N, C-alpha and C positions, 0 to 999 in steps of 0.2 A: 855707492848708492845706485849708480847707473846699472851695474851688473845685477843688483838685486831687483830693480824694476824690470829688467829684461827677463829675469827668471820668473817673476810674477806674471808677466805677459804670456810667456810660453806655457806656464802652468795653467793659466786660465784657458788658453787655446786648447791644450790637451784635454782639460776637463770638459770643455764644450764638445770636443770631438767624441769623447767617451759617451757623453750624454746623448749625442745624436746617433751613436752606433746602434742603439736598440730600436731605432725607428724603422718601420717597414718602408721599403722603397715604393714610391708611387709615381705614376705618370700623370701629369696635369695637362689638360687641354683648355686653352683659352676659350671661354664661352661668351665673353662680353661682345658689345658691338665692335665690328671690325673697323680698323682705321689705318691710315698711312701717316708716316712721320719721318723726319730726317733723323738719322742716327747720331749726328753731331751738330750742335748749335753753332760752334765756332771752330774754324780751322785756319792755321797759318800756312801760307804758300809763298815760298821764296820766288822772286821774279826770275831767278836763274835755274829754276827746277828743271831737271833733265827730261821731264815728260808731264803730261796733263795730270791734274788731281781729280779724284772722284769723290763727290759727296753723295752718300748713299740714301736713297729713299726706301723705307722699309714698311712692310705691312704686318699687322699684328698676327695674322694667321694666313697661311697659304690658301689660295683659291683654286678651283678647278677651271678657271677662265682667266684670260689676260685682264689686268687692271691698268687702265690709262690714268696717269697722274698729270694733271695740268699744273704748270708752275710759271711764275713771273720772275724776271731778273731786274734788279735795280742796282745802282752803283753810287758810291760816294767818294769823290776824289780820284776816281778811276774812269778811263774812257775805253770802251770796247774798240778793238782794232789798234789801240795804242798801248794799253797796259795789259789787256787780256783778250782772249777769245773764248766764247762759250761754244763747246763742241757738240752739245746735246740740245736738240730742239724740243719744245713742248708740243704734245705730251710725251713723257717718258713711260715706257711700258714695263710693268712688273709681270713677267711671264707666268702663266698658270703653273702652279706647283712650286713657285719660287717665293722667297721672302723679301727680296730687294732688287733694286736696279740702280745704276749709277747715273749721275749727272756730271759731266766732265767740263772742266775749265782749264784753259792753258794760259800760263803767264807769258808776257812778251818782255824779254830782257832788254835793258838799255844801259847806258853808262851814266845816266843822270842820277844825281843824289837828291832824291825826293825826300822832303821832310814831312809832308802832309800824309795823313792816314789814307790808305786806298782800300776800300771795302767793296765787295760784290756780294749782294744778298739774293739768295734764291728763296722764293716764297711759294709754298704749295697752295693753290687756290681751290682745287677740287679733285675728286677721284670718281671714276666711273662706277656703275652698279650700286649707287647709294652708299658707298663706303666713305666714312667720315675722315676728317683731318684733326688729329689730336697731338698732344705732347709737345713736339718740336715742329711747328709749321714752317719755320725758317732755318736756313743754314747760312751763316756769314763767313765769307772767305776773306781773310786779311792778307793782302799782297804786300810782302815785306821786301824792302829795298835790299839788294845784295851789294850795293855800293857803300854800305855803312863803314865807318872807321873800324869796327870789329865785326867778326863773322860769328855772331852768336847763334846763327842757324846751324852751326856744327852740332850743337847740343839739342836740336829739336828732335822730337820723337822719343823713342825708348832710350833710356840711359841707365847706366849702372852707378849705384850710390854705395861707396865704401865708407862705412863709419869706422875709421881707423882704430884697430884694436878690438873691434866688436863684430858687427855683422855686415854682410854685403847683400843689398837688396836692389830691386828694380824701381824705376821711377819714370817720369815723363818730363820733357822739356818743350817749351813753346815760346812764341813771341807773346807780347801782351796784346790786349784787345785792339789797340791802335796800330799794331805792327811797328812800334817805334824802334829806331836804331839803338844798338848798344844796350838792349834790355833783354833779359832772359828770365822766364818763369819756370820754376821747378816744383814739381809735386812728388812727394814720396817720403820715405823714412830717412829724414835728414838728421835726426837727433836721437834715435833710439825709439821713435814712435812716429806714426804717420802725421805729417804736418800739412796744414792747408797750404795752398800755393804760395810760394815765396818769390818775390820779385828781386832780381839781382841786376846791378848796373855795372857795365864793363867800361873801362877806360884804357885805351891803348897807351903803351909806354911812350910812343912818339908817332908822328904821322907815318902811316903805312906799316907800323909795327905789327907783328903777329903775336905779340905777348903784351900783357898789361895787368892791371889790377881789377878786382871784382869785389863788390860789396852788397850786402843787404842791410839797409839801415834798421836800427832797432825798432821792432814793431810787435804788435800783439797777434799771435797766431793760435789757432785751435790745434791742440795736440793732447793725446793721451786722456781724452774725456774731459778736458778743461782747457783754459786759455793761459798761455805763457808768453813771455817776451823772448824774442830771438834776434840775434844780430850776427853777422858774419863778415869777415874780410879775407881776402886771399889773392891768388894770382890765376891767370889763365894762359894757356899756350895753345894756339891754333895748330901748330905743327904736330905736336904730340896729342892734340885733342883732349887735353887734361885741364880740369879745374881743381885747384887745391884750396880748400876753405878752412879757416880757423873760426869756430863758432862759440858763442856764449848763449846759454839757456838760463833765463832768469825766473825766479819764483814770482808769485803774485805781489810780494812785498818789495820786489826790486833787488833782492839779494841773489847772488849767483847760485844756481842750482848745480850745473855742471858745465864743463867746457870740453871741446873735442875737435877733431878734424874730420872733414868729409872730402873724399875724392870723387869727382864726377867725370865719367867718360861716356861717349855715345856707344850704343850697342852696334 
């Protein structure tokens, strides 16, 4: 059944590509009111990151003049100078002819095991030359403790997802919105179709261990144009940077649709 579904997906994709091939190529120019926005609403930042993180401010269309973007900084559970430093002062300048400019934040590492969420939020307040603020006016940086029992941050960013016996695809990993320890959120083709973000929980084999178990409790996820239940259990190894999952995919009536294995490694 799984192979059949994948053949259907591929067939539909090829048909769509054939249908598009007859269209004429056209260049489109954005003609609406110009505005600035953050490119990402939420970003995870490990407190032991090797360098500063940039959250990007973007403009909908390049201008022939510099654009000054005013922003404010607020924090929850984090203290500037103790947990982080903001390296960019307001306003940040999007140069003439450019689409974006960075606002940089640098984490401060320590050996404390913080359990509370630490968030720093950048909010765009205005832009010069009557340019508006739309879409994502805020960007939230979640500072994640690197002193957690597990090192789930190994799998942050782009990851490779191997659906054993079938396809290898790309995905992304991140902390959850609170930056909780021992939690990993994965998005991608986990079961033969793109699945909404799945939250996994890691448990070390013992204190200080680099291996342990990982699980995603049974839950409802959007996949393949409908909603199905998914659950997974497996193991992780920080030394080999490998997660091995055994998963079950359920029909809407609760019966098992298919089972499989997924291997997750960082890119």
